[in-house]
RODO-2510 file (C-alpha; in nm, 4 decimals, decimal comma):
residues 97
     n   res          X          Y          Z
     1     x     8,6501     0,6512    -1,5868
     2     x     8,7665     0,4768    -1,2715
     3     x     8,9517     0,6318    -0,9839
     4     x     9,2729     0,4522    -1,0835
     5     x     9,2563     0,6068    -1,4294
     6     x     9,2025     0,9499    -1,2755
     7     x     9,5034     0,8924    -1,0514
     8     x     9,7198     0,8246    -1,3564
     9     x     9,5848     1,1345    -1,5295
    10     x     9,6572     1,3463    -1,2233
    11     x    10,0125     1,2156    -1,1904
    12     x    10,1015     1,2767    -1,5526
    13     x     9,9284     1,6148    -1,5825
    14     x    10,1108     1,7346    -1,2723
    15     x    10,4436     1,6153    -1,4086
    16     x    10,3731     1,7799    -1,7413
    17     x    10,3045     2,1108    -1,5695
    18     x    10,6320     2,0847    -1,3771
    19     x    10,8298     2,0114    -1,6920
    20     x    10,6602     2,2965    -1,8793
    21     x    10,7441     2,5291    -1,5905
    22     x    11,1064     2,4145    -1,5910
    23     x    11,1291     2,4727    -1,9661
    24     x    10,9831     2,8199    -1,9340
    25     x    11,2251     2,8960    -1,6497
    26     x    11,5294     2,7898    -1,8514
    27     x    11,4028     2,9869    -2,1511
    28     x    11,3580     3,3019    -1,9426
    29     x    11,7005     3,2535    -1,7855
    30     x    11,8764     3,2057    -2,1192
    31     x    11,6891     3,4964    -2,2781
    32     x    11,7863     3,7308    -1,9964
    33     x    12,1484     3,6186    -2,0154
    34     x    12,1558     3,6809    -2,3912
    35     x    12,0053     4,0268    -2,3443
    36     x    12,2704     4,1040    -2,0841
    37     x    12,5460     3,9803    -2,3153
    38     x    12,4094     4,1936    -2,5977
    39     x    12,4222     4,5034    -2,3760
    40     x    12,7663     4,4283    -2,2305
    41     x    12,9639     4,1866    -2,4501
    42     x    13,2648     4,2016    -2,2168
    43     x    13,0556     4,0415    -1,9382
    44     x    12,9727     3,7321    -2,1443
    45     x    13,1912     3,4909    -1,9437
    46     x    13,0519     3,6105    -1,6111
    47     x    12,6949     3,5830    -1,7412
    48     x    12,7524     3,2288    -1,8656
    49     x    12,8932     3,1248    -1,5302
    50     x    12,6026     3,2807    -1,3424
    51     x    12,3541     3,1190    -1,5826
    52     x    12,4842     2,7608    -1,5610
    53     x    12,4130     2,7088    -1,1896
    54     x    12,0443     2,8139    -1,1954
    55     x    11,9905     2,6249    -1,5223
    56     x    12,1268     2,3092    -1,3609
    57     x    11,8948     2,3602    -1,0640
    58     x    11,5934     2,4050    -1,2908
    59     x    11,6850     2,0918    -1,4886
    60     x    11,7251     1,9080    -1,1591
    61     x    11,3678     2,0046    -1,0764
    62     x    11,2528     1,8548    -1,4059
    63     x    11,4449     1,5351    -1,3338
    64     x    11,2956     1,5208    -0,9843
    65     x    10,9493     1,5505    -1,1400
    66     x    11,0294     1,2613    -1,3743
    67     x    11,1439     1,0416    -1,0847
    68     x    10,8366     1,1371    -0,8822
    69     x    10,6075     1,0416    -1,1702
    70     x    10,7855     0,7103    -1,2135
    71     x    10,7531     0,6304    -0,8435
    72     x    10,3879     0,7350    -0,8354
    73     x    10,3046     0,5271    -1,1427
    74     x    10,4826     0,2256    -0,9974
    75     x    10,2997     0,2724    -0,6657
    76     x     9,9685     0,2854    -0,8523
    77     x    10,0604    -0,0321    -1,0407
    78     x    10,1227    -0,2190    -0,7137
    79     x     9,7540    -0,2059    -0,6274
    80     x     9,6449    -0,3597    -0,9595
    81     x     9,6445    -0,7344    -1,0182
    82     x     9,8121    -0,8605    -1,3326
    83     x     9,5152    -1,0495    -1,4758
    84     x     9,1919    -0,8748    -1,3865
    85     x     9,2928    -0,5122    -1,3614
    86     x     9,0936    -0,4681    -1,0403
    87     x     9,2714    -0,3429    -0,7285
    88     x     9,3992    -0,6245    -0,5113
    89     x     9,3417    -0,6414    -0,1381
    90     x     9,6324    -0,5281     0,0807
    91     x     9,8465    -0,8024     0,2331
    92     x     9,7647    -0,6849     0,5867
    93     x     9,3915    -0,7343     0,5324
    94     x     9,4477    -1,0837     0,3957
    95     x     9,6729    -1,1772     0,6878
    96     x     9,4038    -1,0948     0,9454
    97     x     9,1473    -1,3301     0,7866
***
């Protein structure tokens, strides 16, 4: 397995771990809010309001991970030629020749 393939694996495994972490965080947050609502039903509206902001932040982290993976994959694709699949030489090295 080449180093480019390992780079792709690393990018996507890292993103998967971030998304799994975000999912676990939202699950823990929602579970705790439901437990609080079950103990004090009159505080349901306050709990929902306090839950929405952190949930949005956790989802934002997942979206940031998705954008980071897309940018990393596109950056890895820049170094690969369309026909051969081998990394192409940087433009600066070709300009000095």
